[in-house]
N, C-alpha and C positions, 0 to 999 in steps of 0.2 A: 654680666652674666643674667640670665633669662628671668622674669619676672613675669608672675602673672598679673595681669592687669585687670581688674572688673570695671567694668563701667555701669552709667548709671542706666537707669531700667526707661528712659525717656526719649531713645531712639537716638541716643548717641552714636557715631560709627562706629564703636568697637562692638565686640560680641565678649561678653563674658567671659567666654571659654575662649581664647587668646593668650597665648604668651608672647614677648614682642623682649626683644634683646633693648636694653635702655643702655649699653655702651655702645652708641653709636658715633663716626668718627666726625668730626668736624665739617671734613671735604663733605659728607654727606648731606651733613647738616643744610649745609652750603647749596648743595644740588637741588636737594626736593626739600619743600616747606614742609613741615611734619606737622601732620593735626597731633595735638597733644591735650585736647580738650575742644567744646564744640565753641566754635568763633575764636580760636586760637592759633597763630601758627605757629608756627616752629621757636622764629625767633620772637615771640611773643607779641607780634603785632597782630591787632584785630583783623580776621577774617571775615567777610559780610556773609551774615546766617544763607543769605540767597543765592551768595556764589558756591557755597556748599549744595545746597538743595539744588541749584540748576547744573552741576558738575553731574550731583547725584540721577537727577534726571534724563541728562542726556546718555549714561551711562545706559540706565535702567531702560529707555526707547529704542536703543543699539541690540541691547539683549533679548527683547520685545521683537525686535524685527527677524530676528532669528527665528527665536521661535516660534511665529507666526507661518512661517516654511514650514514646519515639523511636519503637517501632515503630508506634504510632501517630498520628504525626506528620510532616508533609511537612520535611524536611530546613530549608525557610525556616522554620518555626515555631521547629523547635530551636533555631537560631541565633538568632533573636528571644529568644527566651528565657534562653538562654544568655549574651547581651548585656543581657538587664533585670537575670538576680539579679548577673551581674557589677557592672554598676553598682550597684543596690541592696546589695553588699555592702562597693563602695569610695567608697559616696554620689558617686558620680560623675555630673553633669549633666546629659549626652550621651557618645555612643562610636559604635561603627561596627565593624564585622568585615566583611573581606577574608577571600576564597579566592582561593588559587592557583590559576593557569586558563594550561596550556601553550598557546602560541601559537606555532606553527610550531618552530623552536628556540629560542624563549624562553619567557618566563614573565611575567605581567601581574598585577594583582592586579583584581578585579571587588568591587565594595561588596554585602555578602549582605544589611547590617543597618544600617540608621541609626536611632539614636532622639535626642531631645535635649527637654528638659521646658520648654523655654525657645519656640524654635521649634517649629511641625507642620513636620515632614518627607516628603518622598517620598521612595522609593526609587528613583533612577535610574539608567538604565544610564550607567558611566563607569570607566575601569580604568585604573589606576596600574602605569606598568612597575616592573620588580623590578629596584631598584638605588640607589643607594649616595644619589641626588637628594633623595628626600623620604624623610619619618619612616616611613613605611607599609613604603616599598621599601625601605630599610638594615635594618628589622627583620627584612623577608622574606628579606632577601640572608643577614643575617650571623647570622638566630637572637636576636640580643643580645635585652635587654629596656630599653626608654630611662624614665627618669623623670627629665621636665622642668618645672622650676618654671615658667619664663615663659618660653611659646612665641615671644615679640619680644624675647627678649634670647638665645638661644643664642646661647654664645660664639662667635666667629670660630676657624677651623679645622678646623669641625665636615665631616664630609661630608655632611651630609643640611643641608635647612633646611625652618623652616615655610611653608605658601601659605596666606597670609592673603587668598587671593580670595574664600572662602566668608566670611571676615567682613567684608569690604570690600560684599561685595554684598547683604548681611542686617542688619547690622548689629551682629551678633553679636560678642563677645568672648570669643574663644578664651587662654586663657592657662596651664593645669596639662593634664599629660596623661603617662597611663603608658601603654606602650604596648609589647605584647609578643607574640612567635610560641606560635600554634595548631602543637605539634607531632603527631605519628602515633608510633606506640608503634615506628617502625622511626625515629625521632627526625627526619622529615622533615617540612620547613617546609608544611604543606595551608594555614597561616588569618592571619592578623592580625587584633588586637584591639588598639584607642584608647577608652583612655579620658579623659574631657575635664574638668576644670572641679572638683573635688576641691569639693563644701558642705560647712562644718562646720554644726554643729548651731544657733550662732545669728550666725552669720558672712555680714555681703552677697557679700562679698568671696572671689572662688574662692579656694582656698590647694592647696598644692603636694600631691601622692599622697603619703602616709609609707613607710616599710619598713612599718608594719604592715599597709597596705592589701596591699602587694606580697606578706607572709609567708601573707595568707589566699588569695590568687589564684593564684600562679604557684605550688606543688605541685601543683596540679590541674589546669592546660592541659594538660598529655601526654594528661588520660585528656581533659579537652574535644575537644580536638582530634583523636585516635582515635575519637568519637563522631561528633564535626561528619563526620566523613571515610566512615564508615560509612553514617552519614544521606545523606549526599551521592550515595556508592554504590546504596543503597537507592533514592533519590529517580532514580539514573540510569537503573534494571532497570524504577521505577513508569514513568518517562517515556518509554522507550523500548516498554515494552508497550503503553504506552496509543498512539503511535505504531504502535504494528505493528497495533492494534486499529481505529486508526484508518484505518490502509492498507488492513486487510480491509475494512470497511464500505465505504472507497472502489473496493474494488475490486469488491465485491458489486455497488455500485453502476453501475461501468462495465461489468458483466458484464451487469449487466439491460439495462444501455441497448445494449448490442453485440447481446443477444438479440433486444429489438423490433426494433434496423433489420437484422440477418438477418430477423428474421420480414417486415418490411416490405421490404425487400431481396427474398424468395425469394418473396412476395406477386406485388411487381411483376414479375419473372421470370416466374411461372408466368403471368401477367397474357400478358405479353410472346408467350409461346410461343403459350398458345393464342389470339391472334388470328393470331397466324401460321399456327398449324392452319387457323384459319377460313379465313384467304384462302386455301389451297390447294385448298379446297372449297368457294370460294363458288360455283360455280353447282351443288350440288347443295342441295335445297333441305330435306335432313335433317344439314344439318352439323353442327351443333351436339350431336344427340343422338350422332350417329356419332361425333365425334371422345370425346366420355365413353365412349360403350361399347366404342371400341376400347382404351381405357387400361383399363377395367374388367378386358375379356376377358384383355387379358398380364397384366394383375396376379395375378388368380387362377390361368393356367397356369403361371405361373412358381413360384408358390407351391405347385402340387402340383408343380410338376417337381423342388421342394426345392432353390431357387437361396437365394442372401441373403438377406437384409432388406434390406441397403443395394441391390443389383439389383432385387429387388421394386420400390422405391419409384421408383427413377430410370425402370425401364422404364412406370412407370403414369403418368409424365406422359413420358417419348419416345415410344411408341408412334403418339401423335396425330398425330405430325410425318412421319410416313411417306409421305405424298403430298404432301412440301410442294416439290416441283420442279415437280409441277403449273402451279405459277405462271409459270414460262417456256414452259407449253407455249401454241400459239397455240389462241387462245379456240374457233376452229370447230372445229377435232379434239376439243376437250371436250366440245361441245355438240350432236356432232353424234350424228344419228338414226338407228342404222343402225350396219352393219358398215364399217371404218374400213379404207381402201384401201393397200396397200405402204410408201407417202411416208408416208402418217398413222401408218401403226401404227410406222415406224420411227421416227418424232418422238414419237408417245407413250411407246415405249420407252425415250427420252433422260430421261424425267423423275425416274428413281432417280440418275443423273450430277448433275442438275441438282438434285435435295434434298440431295446429299452434300457440294454446292459450298458451298450456301449455309446450312449447318449445321458444315463438315470445322474451320472455323476458331475454334472456338467450345469450349473445352476442353471447358464443363459440358454441351454436348450432342453429346459423344464417341458415345455409346451412338445418337442419334436421328440424327447424320449413320451409322454403322453402318446402323441400321435402314433410312433413307432409300434407300441403295444396294443393298442389297442385300436387301428384300424380298420380290423378284420371283424369286428363285434359288429352284429346285429340289433336293430332295434328289437326284435321278438326275443333276444336272448341267443340266439342260434348260433353265433357268430363263437370266433376263436379268438385268443387261445384262455380267454377266463370265461368265458360265458352271460359277459355285462349285456343288462337289458334295461334298454329305454334311460332315462336319464343320469343310470349309472356311466352310460360311454362319454369319456371328457365329449366338450361340443367342438372340441379340435378335431378330434378322431372321426367324429360323426361326418362332420364339411369336405375331410379329406377321401374319406370311403367313399360319399357321391364324387368326388372329382376325379377319384382315380379310377374309380369305374366307368364313368362317359369317357376317358383318356384310352382306357384300356380295349372300352369294342371300338373306339375309332382308329386304334392302331395296331398294325400285322401283328401275330403270334404265332408263334412255332406250332400253335393248336388251335388259331383261326385267322383268318381272312380280316381284314380292316375293314369294317363298317362305314358308311357314309352320316351324316348326322340327322338325317331320318330314321333309319335302322337306330342307332343307338337311340334315340331321344323314344323309339314307339319298346325298345325294350326296357328302358328304366323305368315309362310311367305304366305299362302295360304287363311288364315280366316275360319270361320263357322257361324252358325247361331248367336253366341253373338259375336263375334267379324273379323274386319273390317282393315287390316293391312294397308290400303293406308289409313287408317282416325285416325286411334289407335295412331300408328309411326310415329316418325322424320324420313324421308327417310334415312339419314347420319347412323342412330343408326341400323335402317332396314338391311342396308345393313354389318352393321359390324358384326348383327347377322348370317346374310346366309353365311358368310363369315367364321364365328368362332364359329356357334354353337355345335361344339364338344366340345369347352370349357370349354364353362355353362355346358354340359355332364358329363365331369372329375369331376368338380366343386361340382355336384352332389353327384356323388357316392361316392367323397374324404368326404364328411363331413354328410354322414349318410343317404343317397338319398337313 
């Protein structure tokens, strides 16, 4: 039967949490000397203390050599190397290492490495509850070390049992096992090692694990446990950084996609408002160029006035919609050669209101709606449709009013010939029977025109004048 063996507290090769089968066969005892106490060999002959210390030292150095490579290895490689070295030292035919994982309020064991010299194995995702039902679960739950001579002959009454499912599926025969916990420096169990089927030098059958293997392996289990814990923490950090890097790459690609979509959306938006502006000027043969020039004049004047970049950008596409309300005016009024009658003038004067109604419900066209409504207002309050005065008139509308008048003077209309730049400049600066500069224009804008009218002439020449 299995007995609980308590070791001394002065460096004996046993842990005080170890169960060992005391029914070793005579064959096992002949094959492997069994350490039954400090300095005593299984057949009762003295074992030199320096020989035991030397063997432990060699094993410790071999494991330290593995652990020194930890910074250059992934946790999975370190775990596989530790399992391989543990099997080499104990001559175990097969083995596995499980890592304790938190699962809500409970714990589970996940296979981190499996090795078998007889059957090829692939690591698969499976978990074992940390409880006393299974051998690995029992060791994880209690921290004890189990040495079992025959897995198929575990005495009744034990809390744990051997699951023979793997043997049944593969034809493999598990016989002996040494199972011990890996602990960190705080004494917490972080994993479990199972070593299966110790092979003798000339034996075909699997032999039980002995106290000698235990004496070599178990003193370093806490060092191994801490090394694995550090490697897992390092791997977690590496994985988290890699995931963050990948996420940043994904976000970068998403931003590129969004920018591309925004660009496409912006192009569609600009195309839509340009078509809307052209629709308003459909009866003007110079529609396309008039739209471009009005935008360019307005952008230039806004820049000279010191308006913000966003204001200048917005007015550069909003200005062209100043007459969009003309789409609601009767065609006969729009195309009439000669002066408009009183009723026709009243209808024409409604196009700012109609334009505002068309544009006002679109947030992106807020400035365009202001321009459409107020670009016929005058500085002295004599304009229409609302008789706004001075700074009551939105700045965008004041700018477009000046730009529109300059372009209208330069262009041929059904009621007037085209004027050259000098004539247009003279009318704007000095007035005529229809235009009073002091009453028409914001003084600041008037001054900008007076100093920079040549730039407006250049825009006219550049864009199809």
